LOGUNU-166393 format. One line per 8 residues: number of its first residue (from 0); their letters; for each residue x, y, z of C-alpha. Coordinates in steps of 0.1 Angstrom, whole numbers. Example, Ala and Ser with C-alpha at 12.3 -4.5 7.8 and 13.67 -1.06 7.14 Angstrom:
# residues 2
0) AS) 123 -45 78 ~ 137 -11 71 $
***
This chain:
# residues 247
0) RWLKEGDS) 0 0 0 ~ 29 23 7 ~ 42 18 -28 ~ 8 28 -41 ~ 0 58 -19 ~ 35 68 -7 ~ 37 100 13 ~ 6 116 -2 $
8) NSKYFHSC) -17 136 21 ~ -40 106 28 ~ -56 89 58 ~ -32 60 54 ~ -2 83 56 ~ -14 101 87 ~ -22 68 104 ~ 14 57 97 $
16) VKSRERRN) 27 90 112 ~ 6 86 143 ~ 16 50 148 ~ 53 59 145 ~ 48 88 170 ~ 32 65 195 ~ 60 40 191 ~ 87 66 196 $
24) AISCLKVG) 70 84 225 ~ 86 81 259 ~ 55 77 281 ~ 75 68 313 ~ 111 68 324 ~ 129 50 352 ~ 153 72 373 ~ 169 53 401 $
32) NRWLESSS) 142 34 419 ~ 113 56 408 ~ 93 60 376 ~ 85 93 360 ~ 52 95 341 ~ 43 131 337 ~ 55 149 305 ~ 70 178 325 $
40) EIVEEVTS) 91 155 347 ~ 103 135 317 ~ 113 166 298 ~ 131 180 328 ~ 150 147 334 ~ 160 143 297 ~ 172 179 296 ~ 192 175 328 $
48) YFRNHFAS) 206 141 318 ~ 220 152 284 ~ 231 186 296 ~ 254 168 321 ~ 262 141 295 ~ 276 167 270 ~ 291 190 296 ~ 328 196 299 $
56) SPWRRPKL) 345 177 327 ~ 369 194 352 ~ 394 165 352 ~ 430 173 348 ~ 442 156 316 ~ 478 147 309 ~ 497 167 282 ~ 514 150 253 $
64) DGVAFPNI) 541 176 247 ~ 572 161 233 ~ 555 131 218 ~ 565 127 182 ~ 533 124 161 ~ 533 120 123 ~ 530 153 104 ~ 516 161 70 $
72) SEEENSLL) 538 175 43 ~ 536 211 30 ~ 520 198 -2 ~ 493 180 18 ~ 488 211 39 ~ 483 232 8 ~ 457 207 -4 ~ 438 210 29 $
80) TAPFPLEE) 438 247 31 ~ 431 255 -6 ~ 399 275 -15 ~ 368 254 -22 ~ 360 252 -59 ~ 324 249 -69 ~ 330 214 -84 ~ 342 201 -51 $
88) IEDAVMNS) 311 214 -33 ~ 288 201 -60 ~ 303 167 -59 ~ 296 165 -21 ~ 260 176 -27 ~ 253 150 -53 ~ 269 122 -32 ~ 248 130 -1 $
96) GGNKSPGP) 218 109 9 ~ 186 127 -3 ~ 160 115 22 ~ 176 115 55 ~ 159 132 85 ~ 163 170 83 ~ 176 192 110 ~ 161 225 123 $
104) DGFNFEFV) 161 240 89 ~ 135 214 77 ~ 153 206 44 ~ 171 175 33 ~ 195 170 5 ~ 167 160 -19 ~ 156 196 -18 ~ 192 209 -22 $
112) KSFWPLLK) 198 187 -52 ~ 165 196 -69 ~ 172 234 -65 ~ 210 233 -68 ~ 211 256 -99 ~ 194 283 -77 ~ 212 276 -45 ~ 248 270 -56 $
120) GEVRILFD) 257 307 -57 ~ 247 313 -21 ~ 263 280 -10 ~ 295 290 -27 ~ 295 324 -8 ~ 291 304 25 ~ 322 283 17 ~ 342 313 6 $
128) QFHGNASI) 334 331 39 ~ 343 300 59 ~ 376 297 41 ~ 383 334 47 ~ 376 336 85 ~ 374 299 96 ~ 340 304 112 ~ 304 296 103 $
136) PNGLLSYF) 271 314 113 ~ 258 302 147 ~ 225 292 131 ~ 242 264 113 ~ 253 249 146 ~ 217 243 157 ~ 205 207 158 ~ 179 183 171 $
144) IALIPKVA) 188 154 194 ~ 169 122 185 ~ 170 93 209 ~ 174 59 192 ~ 165 29 214 ~ 193 4 220 ~ 169 -22 233 ~ 133 -33 224 $
152) RPSSLGEF) 117 -16 254 ~ 140 11 269 ~ 132 22 304 ~ 161 45 312 ~ 180 72 293 ~ 211 51 293 ~ 193 27 270 ~ 190 54 243 $
160) RPISLLGC) 216 64 218 ~ 215 102 211 ~ 221 113 175 ~ 223 149 163 ~ 200 159 134 ~ 219 188 117 ~ 210 211 89 ~ 221 205 53 $
168) LYKLLAKV) 246 233 51 ~ 265 220 81 ~ 265 185 68 ~ 277 197 34 ~ 306 216 50 ~ 316 186 71 ~ 314 163 41 ~ 337 185 20 $
176) LAARLAKV) 362 188 48 ~ 360 150 55 ~ 367 143 18 ~ 398 164 20 ~ 410 149 52 ~ 406 114 38 ~ 433 122 12 ~ 460 127 39 $
184) MDSVVAST) 448 103 67 ~ 473 76 56 ~ 501 100 64 ~ 491 105 101 ~ 472 73 111 ~ 493 42 117 ~ 488 13 93 ~ 480 -9 124 $
192) QSAFIKGR) 447 10 128 ~ 421 -9 108 ~ 390 11 115 ~ 375 44 102 ~ 400 48 74 ~ 389 44 37 ~ 403 12 23 ~ 407 -4 56 $
200) NLVDGVMV) 383 -28 73 ~ 374 -31 110 ~ 374 -69 105 ~ 411 -67 97 ~ 420 -59 133 ~ 399 -89 145 ~ 417 -112 121 ~ 451 -100 132 $
208) VNEVIDLA) 442 -106 169 ~ 430 -141 161 ~ 462 -149 142 ~ 483 -137 172 ~ 463 -158 196 ~ 465 -188 173 ~ 503 -184 170 ~ 507 -181 208 $
216) RKTGRGCL) 488 -214 213 ~ 508 -233 187 ~ 542 -221 200 ~ 533 -222 237 ~ 544 -186 241 ~ 528 -161 265 ~ 502 -137 251 ~ 484 -107 265 $
224) VLKVDFEK) 453 -93 249 ~ 437 -61 262 ~ 402 -51 252 ~ 389 -18 263 ~ 353 -6 256 ~ 348 31 263 ~ 312 39 270 ~ 300 67 248 $
232) AYDSVEWG) 336 73 238 ~ 331 99 211 ~ 307 119 233 ~ 333 121 261 ~ 362 137 240 ~ 369 172 252 ~ 369 200 226 ~ 398 216 244 $
240) FLEYMLR) 418 183 240 ~ 410 182 203 ~ 421 218 198 ~ 453 211 218 ~ 462 181 196 ~ 456 201 164 ~ 480 229 174 $
***
């Protein structure tokens, strides 16, 4: 039926929307040993939880001064800092998913692609301004936080995974920068890291560990394997630490 009616303004479409709304609604929430059921209490708890979750921690972090990290070459640096040609921006637009959930601006990339001939001039101005002063308007930093359940019936906020729904222009800027960084990542990331680098596979690391363990068993040699799982690892990285590492 969805193939026939799609997202047309029909009774069927609105019933699908209402069904999804009921399924995603948080009608009650467990905090410690008590349950919250009123909307105001749930909103207050969610706001407080994620405000603390994303807040900066006062912990004293060790410095890494004197550690020899790999550096990019002058040629690679020139590649990263060059002005943004329209072709590079347009390529990022056309390679972006069209129907993903929109951010506060209400637009997805399907809209941007459809009206690209009208929008490309203004988008180019945004990129030129970003290249000139290394800053973007505050409005582009606005986002919605959507809570994705980790389990079938979540009862506490720890059982939700927060994702940020950002606007198209922010995503476009990030995509162009990520494409540039991908060209130099091999120079600064060790070959032993198998994840999050184009051309490398997360499974490669698992296979290497299995081979090491198998060799240790066959030769009777000692072997130590350390597995560390950082809860919400990416959410806990301090902006100050990232800026310190980039200097």
